[in-house]
N, C-alpha and C positions, 0 to 999 in steps of 0.2 A: 504494499499500499504506499502511496506516495502523496505528499502534500502538494496540491496544485494551486491553492489560493488561500490567502489569510489576510485578515485586517482586524483592527482593534476598535472596539466601541468604548470610548471614554465614559459616556453616560452610564453604561452598565458594567464597566471594568471587566469587559469580556473580550477575549481573543477568539474570533470566529475562524475556524479552520475547515477548509474544504479538501477533499481527497479525490484521487483519480477514480475511485469506485462509486462516487456519489455520496459518500458518507459525510456528515457534518458534525463537528464537535465544537462545543463552547468551553473555553478555559476561563472559569469565573474566579476573579480575585486571586489569580496565580495559585489557586488551591484545588479547586473542584472542576472535574471534567464532566460535562453533561453531553450525552450523545443525542443527536436528532436524526434518527435512522429512516425517516419517512421516504425520502427520495431514494436512498440506498436500497431499501426493501421493496420498492415498486418494481414490478415486472415490466422491464422495458428492454427492447433490443437496441443495442448500439452503445456508443461511448457516453457514459454517465458522469464523466469528470466534472468537477466544479471548476469553472473557468475564471470567475471573478466574483468578488464580494464587495458590495457597497453598503455603508451604514447610513441610514436615514432615520433620525430619531431613535426609536426603540425597535427598529426593524433592520434586518440584514436582507439586502436584495442579492440573491444568488443567481448568477448567470450560468447557463448550461446549454449544451447542444439541443436540449429538448424545450428550451424557453427560459422563463424567469420564475424563480420561487421567492416568496417573502417569508422570512422567519421572524417570529415574535421573540425578541431577546429577553422579555420579561417572563412570558409563559413557557419559553423554551420549546416551541413547536412551529411547524410549518403552517402559516396562515392561508396561503393561497399559492396557486401556480397559474402561469399564463403561458400557453403553448401555441395556440392557433391565432396568433396576433399579426401574422403577415398579411400581404394583400389577399383579398378574398377569403380570409380565414385559414390561410395555409400555415403550417408549422414552420417556424424559422429558428435557427440557432441564435442565441443571445451570447455574444462574446463578452460584453460588459455593460454596465448600466450606471446612470447617475441621475440625481434629482437636482434640477436647477429651477429656482423660483417655484412656480406652481405646475411644473412639467416634469415628467419622467422621460428619460431618453435611454434607448437601447441601441447597442452596436450590433449590426447583423452582417451577413455576408454580402449584402447589397447596399449598405449605407446605414444611416441613422433614422430610426423611427421614434416617434414621441406621442405622448398622450397627456391629458390633464391628470395631475397627481392629486386625487381627492377621493375621500371615502364615498362620495356620491357618484363617482364614475365607475362603471363596470369595465374594468380593464380586460376582462375576458372577451368582450365584444370587440372584434377586430375593426369595426367601424369607428371606434374611438381613437385608433392609432393612424398616424399619417407619416409620410416621409418628411423629415426635416432636412435631410441631405442624401442624395442618391449618389452611388459610386460603387466602389468595391468594398472589401471587408473593412469595417470600422471597429476599432477596439481601443482599449485603455481610456474609456470615457472618464472624465474627471471634472467635478465642479471646481471652478476657480474664479473668485472675485465676481460672483454673480453671472458667470458665463460658463459655457461648456467647452472643454478641451478634449480632443480625440485624435487618434492616429489613423491614418489611411495611407497605404503605400509609402510608408517611412516618412511621411510628412505629418507634422502636428498642426491641426487646424483649430481655430477659435470660432465657435458659433455663438453669436450674440444677436438677439432680437431677429432671428431668421436669416441673418447674413453670415456667411462663412468666409473667413480669411485665413491665409497661411500664417501660422504663428511661429513655426520652426521648421526649416527645410534642411534635413540632414540625410541625404540619399545614402551616405555610407554607414548610417547607424539605424538601429531599430529601437523604438520606444518600448521598453520592457514594462513600465508602469508609470503612473502619474498620481501624485498625492498632493493634497493641499495641506500645508503646515503653516498655521497662523495665516499670513497673507501672502505667502509665497507658493508657487507651484514647484514641486520637485519632480524633475524628470529623471528616470533611471534609464540611461541609454546603453545599448550593447552594440559593439561593432559587428557588422555582418560578416 
């Protein structure tokens, strides 16, 4: 078993750990491990690895090839899953996610899709989702200073109010991850 994604929730003092077999662990207060086996135990054909984890309030947004899961970090359980959120209700892989303002963004193999992030919105309804940026595989989505950063084809883009601009063009590197620390974006780059 291999760790494929992890992130820390400061509010819950919890390290959220995702594995290549779809299992999810929470390390609480550096002392207690709580397993959340719902996705791991689900009978699915294909790659169940956890690709990315994003913390939003008391929820962890878990990106997988089967879609997006939400994990309640207080109740220690999977709240919901969103799988058929592609065009015309097709299943799409979710490589990463981020919440910016009142919208949730997901990186897919064809670009960025978004929807309103609200309890009153049924995110299982594919009609709620629309393209924010079409292209190739979008990954490493990250909230930064009220905007969305993401990587596509080794270029880091900034999406702000529906307008996308190049933020960092490094054709010789690949963005491994992006994190916001206080008011700075930290890019972890890897030579190709």
